[in-house]
C-alpha positions as CSV (number, residue, x, y, z in Angstrom):
1,M,-13.4,-23.3,-19.8
2,S,-10.3,-25.2,-21.6
3,K,-11.7,-28.4,-21.2
4,Y,-14.0,-29.2,-23.3
5,Q,-13.4,-28.4,-27.3
6,K,-15.8,-28.5,-30.3
7,G,-16.8,-32.0,-31.2
8,M,-15.9,-33.0,-28.1
9,E,-18.4,-36.2,-26.7
10,V,-19.1,-35.3,-22.8
11,S,-21.9,-37.0,-20.6
12,M,-24.0,-34.9,-18.9
13,T,-27.0,-34.7,-16.2
14,I,-30.0,-32.8,-16.9
15,P,-31.0,-31.0,-13.2
16,Y,-35.1,-30.9,-13.5
17,S,-35.5,-34.7,-14.2
18,K,-31.8,-36.2,-13.0
19,K,-31.5,-38.0,-16.4
20,K,-28.4,-38.9,-18.1
21,I,-27.4,-38.8,-21.7
22,T,-24.1,-37.9,-23.5
23,G,-23.5,-35.4,-26.5
24,K,-21.5,-33.9,-29.1
25,V,-20.2,-30.1,-28.7
26,V,-21.2,-28.3,-31.4
27,S,-20.1,-24.6,-30.0
28,I,-18.5,-22.7,-27.3
29,K,-18.6,-19.0,-27.1
30,Q,-18.0,-16.2,-24.6
31,L,-21.3,-14.3,-23.7
32,A,-20.8,-10.2,-23.7
33,R,-20.5,-9.0,-20.6
34,Y,-23.7,-7.4,-20.7
35,A,-25.0,-11.1,-20.7
36,D,-24.0,-11.7,-17.1
37,I,-25.9,-13.2,-14.3
38,T,-24.3,-10.7,-11.5
39,T,-28.4,-10.2,-10.7
40,A,-29.3,-13.4,-10.3
41,F,-26.4,-15.3,-8.7
42,P,-24.5,-12.3,-6.6
43,D,-22.4,-14.5,-5.3
44,Y,-21.0,-14.0,-9.0
45,D,-17.7,-12.7,-9.3
46,P,-18.1,-9.9,-11.9
47,E,-14.3,-10.2,-13.3
48,D,-15.7,-14.4,-14.5
49,A,-16.5,-14.8,-17.8
50,V,-19.4,-16.2,-18.8
51,Y,-19.7,-19.2,-21.2
52,E,-22.6,-20.6,-23.8
53,I,-21.4,-24.1,-24.6
54,K,-24.3,-26.6,-27.3
55,I,-24.6,-29.7,-26.7
56,V,-26.2,-31.9,-29.4
57,P,-27.1,-35.5,-28.2
58,V,-25.4,-38.5,-29.8
59,N,-28.5,-40.8,-29.8
60,S,-31.3,-38.2,-31.2
61,T,-34.4,-39.6,-29.2
62,D,-32.2,-38.4,-25.6
63,A,-33.7,-34.6,-26.5
64,G,-37.5,-35.8,-26.5
65,N,-37.7,-34.8,-23.1
66,V,-35.1,-31.9,-22.9
67,L,-36.0,-27.8,-23.3
68,V,-34.2,-25.7,-25.9
69,N,-32.0,-24.1,-23.6
70,A,-31.6,-25.9,-21.1
71,S,-29.2,-26.0,-18.3
72,V,-27.0,-29.0,-17.3
73,Q,-24.1,-29.6,-15.1
74,L,-21.2,-31.1,-17.1
75,Y,-18.7,-34.2,-16.3
């Protein structure tokens, strides 16, 4: 997680549309332990932290077909 900082520009892919867009990180926070994903992902290690990163697209027209709480792949 140390690779990502608030204000940093990142490239990402939206998995369901395969669209690549650029966005700016606006916040990063560690989720509480009760928000872990052990049920959905049995191979998840409970010792790992879960983070929420909020990213706003640089070009607002790119946000047109992106779900509000979409999961993305950062690269």
